[in-house]
N, C-alpha and C positions, 0 to 999 in steps of 0.2 A: 650631776652627771659629769664625769671626767671628759674634758675635751681632748681631742687627738690631733697632733700635728704629724703629718707624713712628710719627712724631709729626705730629699734625695737629689742626686745629680740628674741632669737631663730631664726626661719626662716620666721617670719611674713613679714618683709620688702621684702624679696626675693619673697615670695608668692604673695604679692600685686603687685610687679613689673611684675612678670610673668603673672598675671591676666590682668594687664593693657596692656601688649603686645598682649594678645589674643583678648582683646576688642578693642583696639585703634591702634594696630600696634606698631612698634618700636617707642620709645620715646627718643628724644634727651635730653641731660642734665638731666638725671635721675640717681641717685646713691643710694646705700643702705649702711647702717651702722648697723652691727650686734652688739648689746649691751648686756651686762650681768648685772643682778641685783647687783652683787658683785663689780662692777667697782666703783672706786672713782669718784667724780665730775670731777677731772682733766682728768681721763681716758675717761669718757663720752664725755667731750669737745673735746679731741684729736681725738676720733673715728669719731665724726660727722664732725669736721673740716677737717680731712683727706679725708673723702668721698666727701666733697664739693670741695676739691682741683682739682678733676678730671673734674669738670664742666667747661663750656666755660667761665663763669663769676662767680668766687667764691665769689665775693662781693655782688651778687644779688641772694639770696638763700631763698627758702621756705623749712623749715624743718618740716616734719610731723613725730611726735614722738608718739610711742605707750606708753601708761601708764599701769602699773599693780601694784597692792599692794601699799606698802608704800616705793617704791624704789626712788632713786634720780631723776627719770624722772619727779616727781612732781615739781621739781625745774628746769626743762629744760630751760625755758625762761630765768631765771636768769643765768644759766650756759653759755648761748650763748649771753648774753647782750652786750658783747664787740664787736660783729659783727653788726655794725649799719645798714647794708643793708639787714640783715636777718630778716625773719618773722618766728615765731615758732608757730605751731598749735599742740596741744596735742590730742591724741585719734586717731591715725592712723587707717584707715579702707579703704576698697575699694571704697565706694561711695565718700569719701573725696578726695582720690587720683585721681579719675576720674574727679571730679570738678576742682582740682588743675591743672591737665594736660589740661583740656579744657580751663581753664582761661588763659593759656599761648599763646593762639592764638593771632595774631596781633590785637591790639586795646583793649585787655583785660589785666587785671592785677591779678596775683595770690595773690597779697598782700591783696585783698579784703577779702580773707578767714580769715585772721588774725585779722581783725578789730573787 
């Protein structure tokens, strides 16, 4: 099963996670990373990587990243390019997270979202 990291500024990731729990029940392999616009690219990478370490397979991760303004999140795919088994999708929102969680069912692949 692909693990999912919800990465955002403020409490958006936690809010999306809580909404997913209300709609779909507890979700295995779902982590949050709280990011700040002032973080350097290395700090952004470290926060997202740290969140992924708690997943059952940190090599197979879908990162849903919130974008805002002209922050470094616009380069999130490049920041995480050294993780070959990771897919990065920008524009975190609840419908996208529901689709990602639903895609993790046996026989599905969350990677299809990043294509």
